[in-house]
N, C-alpha and C positions, 0 to 999 in steps of 0.2 A: 233180501240183499239190498244194500244202499250203495250206490255208485257215487264217487266223489272225484273232483278234479283239483289240481293245484296250479296256480299261475304264479311263478316265481320260485326257483329252487336255490335261492341264495343261502345265507347262513341259517335263517329261520326255516325256510321252505325245505331245505335239505334235511334239517333236523326233524321236521314233521314227517317227511317220507320215511325216514329211518325208524322213528317211533311207531308209526303205523304198521310197519312190517314186523318190527321186533315184538310188539305187543298185540299182534292181531288176534290171538286167541282170547286174551283178556278183554280186548275191545269188543269182540263179537259177543261175549257174555254180557257186557254192559249195554250194548246197543240192542241186543236181542235179535240180531241178524248179522250176516257177513258184511263187512265193510270193504269195498273194493276200490282201489285207486285206479280209476279207469284211464285218466289222462293227467300228465304232469308236464308243464310247459316252462321252458327257459330258453332265452336266445342263445345261450352258450352251448353249442352242440356237443362240446367235449363232456358235458355233464351227463350225457346219455350213458357214458361208461363209468362215471365215478359217483353218481348220485344214489345208486342202489335201486333206481326205478327200472322196471323191466323194459327192455328195448321196444316192445310193442306199445307201451304206455307213454313213452317219452315223445315230446314234440317240441319244435321251435315256433310253432304257430299257435298263439293263444286262442285264435278263433276255433280251433279244433276242440278246445275245452268248452267254450261257450256254446258251440253249435251241436254238441253231442247231447241228444235228447235223453239218453239214459242217465246222464249225470244230473243229480238233484241238489248237490251241495258243492260249492266251490270255495276253496281257501285262496283268497286274493292276497298274496304276500309279496307284492312288489313295493318298492319304496317310493316310486313316483306317484304322487297324490293324484295328479290329473288322469294318468293312465288307469290307476286303480279305480277312480270314480267311473270312468267309462266302462270298465269291466263289470263293476257292481251294477251299474245302470242296465247293462245288457243282461246280466244274470237275472235281475228282477223282472225284466221284460219277458224272459224265457221261463219264468217260474222257478228259478233256482235260488236256494238259500245261500247265504254267504257267511264266511268267517274271515276276519281281517285283523291285522296288527298295526295298521297304518294310522297312528294318532294324528298326524298332520292333516290327513284327509278328514277324519272324524271331527276334529276341532274346527276346521275351516268350512265344512259343507254339511254340518249336522242336520240342518233343516231340510236340505234337498234330499239327503240320504233317507231320512225317516219319513218324509212325505212320499217318496217312491216306495219305501218299504210298506207303508200303510196301503197305498193304492194297489200294489201288486199282491199283497197278502204273503209276502216273503219276509223272512227274518234275517237279521244280521247280528252276529255275535262278535265281540271284540276284546275279550279278556286280556290278550297279550299287548294291547295298546298302552296300558298303564301298569308299570311295575313288573313287566315281563311275566315271570312265573308266579308272582304273588297274586292270589285270587281276590284282589280288592274290589273289583267291579261286581263279581258274583256275591262277594261278602256284603257289599252295601245294598245291591239290588234285591237280594233274596234273604241273606242271613240277618240283615238289619232292617228288613221291611217294616217291622212294627214301630220303628223309631222315626222321629223327626231328627234329621241330621243337622246339628247346630254348627259343627266345625270339622274341617279336615285340615290337618297340619302335617306336612310330610317332606321328606327328601325324595324327590321323584326322578332325579337324574344321577345315575351312578358315576358318570364320567366327572362331573363337576365336584361331586363329593370325594372322589378319589384324589382329584387335584388338590383340593383344600386339605385333605388328610396328609398328603405328601408335603405340602408347604408347611404344615404344622410340625411334622416329624423332622424334616430335613432343613427347615428354614430356606427352602429353595424358592426360586422365582416361579411365577405362574407358568412362564414358557418352559422352564426346566421340568416342572411337574407334569405339564401337558405332554412333553416329549416322552417322559417315562410312561405315562398312561397309554400312549400310542404303542410304545415298545412292548408293554405287558398285555396289550390286547383289550384295554378298557376304554379306548377312544379310537375314533376314526382319524385318519390323517387330517381331514377337515372336520374339526370338532367345534366349529363356530356355533352351531345350533345348541350345543351343550353349554358352552361358556357364556353365551349371550342370554341363556335362560329360555330360549325359544322352545326347546324340547320339553322342558318342564311346564311351560305355559300351555303347550298342546295337551299335555296329560292332565293338568289341572282343569282345563276347559272341558275335557271329556268327563272327568269326575263330577264337575259342576252340573253337567247336563244329564248325568245319571241321577243325581240327587234332586235337582230342581226341574219340575215339569216344563217350565218356561226356559228356553235355552239362554245361556250366557254366550255372548259373542267373543271370539278370540281377541279381536282388537281392543276389547274393553278390559282384558286381563292385564294388570300392571306388570311390567317385566323389566327386570334389572339384572345384568349378568354379574359374574364373579371377577371380571377383568379389572375392576377397580381395587380388588383386595390385594394387599401387599403382605409379605412375611412379617414385617414389623407390627402390623395391626393384629395379626394372628397371635404373635408372641405376647404383645402387651395385654390383649384381651384375656389370654390364658393365664399369664403370670400375675397380673394385677387384679383381675376381676373373676377369675375362674370361669371364664366363658369359652365356649367352643364356637367357631365360625362355621356355619352350615349353609348350604344352598337350599333355601326354604321355599315351599309353596304353601299358601294358606288360603282357605276358603272359609268364610264365616257368615252365618246368617244374621241379618239385622232386619227383623220383621219381613216385609216383602222385598227388601233389598239384600245385596250381598257384597262383601268385600272379596276380591279375587286378586291375589298378588304373588309374584315370584321375585325373589331377591335374596342376596346373602343376609344372614341374620346372626346375632349373637344369642346363644342359648346358655342358660345357667347349667352348671354341671349336674344338677339333679333332674333336668328335663329328660324324658324318655328318649328323645331323638339325639341327645348330645353324644351318646355312645355309638350311634350308627356311623361307622367309618368305612373307609376305602370305597369299593364299588357298590356297596350295599344300599338298598333303599329301606326307608322306614316310613310308614303312613299311619298316623294316629287319627282315628275317626271317633267323634263324640256324638252320641245320640241321647235324646232326652230320657230314655228308659235304661239303656245299657251303660250309659256314661262313656268311659273310654275303652276303645278296642285298638290294639296295635297290630299292624301287619308289617312283617319284616322279612327280608330275603334278598337274593341276588336280583338286581334291577336290570340286568342285561345278560346276553350270552345265548348261544345256539340252543342249548337244551332247556334252560328255564323258559325262554319264549316259546319254543316248540311245545313244551309241556302244556302251556296255556292254550295254544292253538288246538292241539289234539283234544284237550278237555272240551273246548267249544264244539269241535267236530263230533265228539261222542254224544253230547247232550242234544245237539241239533239232529244228528242221525237217529237218536232214539225217537224224537218227535216225528221225524219223517217216516220211520218204520211203523209207528203206531197210528199214523195218519192224522196227527194233531198239529203239525208244524204250521204256523201262521194263523191259527185260530185265535190265539191270544198274543198280543204284542209283547215282546221281550222288555222293551223300555217304554214307559208311559211318558210321552213327551208331547207338548203342545207346540206344534211347528209354526203357529201363527203369532205367538206372543214372545216377549223376551223378559228376562229378569234384570232389573236395573242394577248397575254396579256402582258402588260408592267411589268417589274420587279419592285418590291417595292423600291429597292435601287436607282432607277432612278427618283423616284418621290420626290417632295419637300413639306415640311410642316414647320409651326412653331411648336415648341415643348415646353411642360412643362417638366422640369427635376427636380428630387429630388435625392440628394446625402446624404448618412449618413456617416459622417466622424468623426475623432477624433477632439478634440477642441485644435488645435495647429496653431500657426502662419504659413502662407505660403501655407496652404492647398487650400484656395480659388484661389490664384494666380496660383497654379500648375494646378488645374482643368481648370481654364479659359484659361491658356496657351495651354493646349492640345486641347481644343475646337477651339481656334483661329487657331492653326496649321492645323486643319482639315477643316477650312473654315466655322465654325459654329460661328456666331456672337450672342452675348448676348444682349438681349433687357433690361432685368431687373434681379436683383439678390438680395436675402436677406436671412438671417438666421432666423430660427424659433425655439426658445427655445432650450432645451436640453432634452435628454432622455437616457434610458439605452442602446439603440442601437447606440447612438452617437448624433452628432449635425446635424440636417437637413439643408442642403443648397438648396434653391429653386431658379430655374432659369426659365425664359421664353426667348426663342431664337427668333431671326429673322428667316425668312424662310431659310431652309437649305436642301440640298439633303440628303435623308435618308441614303444612303451608307456612306456618310461622317460622319454623326452623329454616326452611329453604329461603325465605325472604331474608333472614338474618345472615345466612351463609353467603348469599349473593353480595351483601354489603361488606362482609368480612373479607371475601376474596378480592374485593376492589382496593383494599388497604395496601399501601406501599410496603408495610412491614411484613405482609404475608407473601411468601416466596413461591408457594405452590397451592394448587386448588385444594380446598379443605376436604377431608375425608369424613364421611359419616356412615355409620352402620347401625341399623335398628336393633334394639334389644327385644327379643320375643319372649315375653314372660307374662303369666297371668297375675303376678304380684309385682308390686313396686320394689325394685332392687334398692336396698339401702346401703 
């Protein structure tokens, strides 16, 4: 028999308790022993009647979970990163293994967590922290273990992907699409972490630290949200260039360095991620032996996330039952060193540019001249109608260094003829778009 505890019976925790009960016979067969939910904690006392947890197992005091010596595995499923860390630290101190879904915690305190894990001989599994029910962490850590992972390119946030999909379909504003996402249950009322790219940065940082033995720091992951994207840019990119606008996260190996970035990007229509729409996630992993492997599925929700948590519980419970848990580390990480991250200004992309200008002769040549002086070459250029905010001038560039483009845009935005801050969106493609 393996006794477990749960701290946090919210959306994910409640789903975990439900699956554990509904699948208990199958889980017993997989674990090789009975799996007993000994204690489940939540501050909301009313959940004692609605969570499906037996009355004798429910508690509002998390310390009852931590201090129960019969419990050898705890699912820490609270959203508060600081509280979750204190729970995990206490679990390790008491010899308990941990499952969590808290990507913010893992991204911000990776070194501390795995130092404590190593010192205590306890394991921590965290499949649900990235991609919810998509088994990308296990896929990389175990299924692709024979490979050197050269690149991860993915849509890691279902909320921002849903919002951009709605903007593309309905020509709605970002705020209108966000309100619809909340209404349909694909976004929280406060979806700032999704829109700003913070949620995806947390997940990319976790993936980076699964792949690279030397951890990547969260504050070194470049982050740009989707709040600068307007419906006009989505429409032009689609109609004129056959591009899709996606909230992208990219991790790429450059020798002993790495690029790690989260930002909206334009994808050619033949890109595997271009068709990943609505609340879905898609993660392309490239290894030197296997080449490209695509993970796809629901990136959020009660049951997809609970599925990943219960899978972690099953595999950890197996190890506990057979007496091997903690003998071999789950993740091989060097907590004393770090992987250097390349500065965005040193990377090169093709760019979609939009300038809102007055309708006067010479404006286009002035803008083109500044771009040329900075080493940014124009592939195509056209003007699209007129509006109250001015005349939109659209450009697609050849590949250029980001630092050079930013320097040029700062000069262009200072021109009297430019009425609004310039828009630029990176094109993510392995080939030069002609």
